[in-house]
N, C-alpha and C positions, 0 to 999 in steps of 0.2 A: 504494500500500500504506500502511496506517495505521502511523504511528510511535507507539510506546508506551514511555514512559520511567518507570522506578521510581527515585525519587531519595530518599535519606535526608537530608531537610532539616535542616541544623544549627540550633542555638539562635541566636536573634537574626538570622535571615535572613527577608526577606519572601517570601511565596509568589507572587511576581510578578516580572516581568523589569525593571521600572523603578521608580524612586522619586525624587521631587523633593527629598527631604530628605537624600539621600546615604547612606541605610542600605544594607547589603548586600542583594542580591536574587539570584534564581536565575541571572541573567546573569553573576554573579561565579563561578558553578560550571558552568554549562551553555551550550553553543552550540546552542540549539534555538529560534530566533526564531519559528518557526511553531507551536510547541507552547504549550498553555495547561494550567494546573493543573485537574484534575478534582476540585474541592474545594479546601480550603486548610487550612493550619495557622497558628496565630497566630504573630506575630513572635517571642515568647519561649517557643515550644515547639519540639520537634524530633520527627522521625519520618518515616515513609514518605509520600511525596507522589507521586501518579500524574499524569503529564503525557501529553498526546496532541495530535496535529495534526488529529484527526478531531473536528470540532465536534459531530456527532451523538452520538458516543461520550462526549465530555466532558459533554454535557447529560444523557445517560442515567445517568452516574455522579453528577453534582453536583446536578442539579435535584431538589428534594424531591418533586415531583409524580410522579416515577417510582418512589418508595418502594423504592429499592435498599437492601437491608439492609447495614449496615456495623458492624463490631465494632472497638472501640478499647480498647487497653490503656493505662491512665493511671497515672502515678506522680506524686503531688502532694508537693512539698516545701514545708514551712511554717516560717517563722521567727516566733517569738514574742518580742516585745520588751516587757519590763516595766520601766517607769521608776518610780523612787521619788520622792516629793515632796521 
């Protein structure tokens, strides 16, 4: 049976299970070594991440050639720094 995990990835966590630089990864939150992310979120973003142990399903979701429609809700925070001479 296919395992499907919906995970709310925190800010500054990699969308993978290992990292040579010692940053936090999915392994710090999940015990699902056979699962892979179907897509990814950047290190400094947060939100829903879909993981599965079914390689075919993972490819159907993540590979652009399948043209699976996805909708993202994005909030951008911007800091403006003005320095005076």
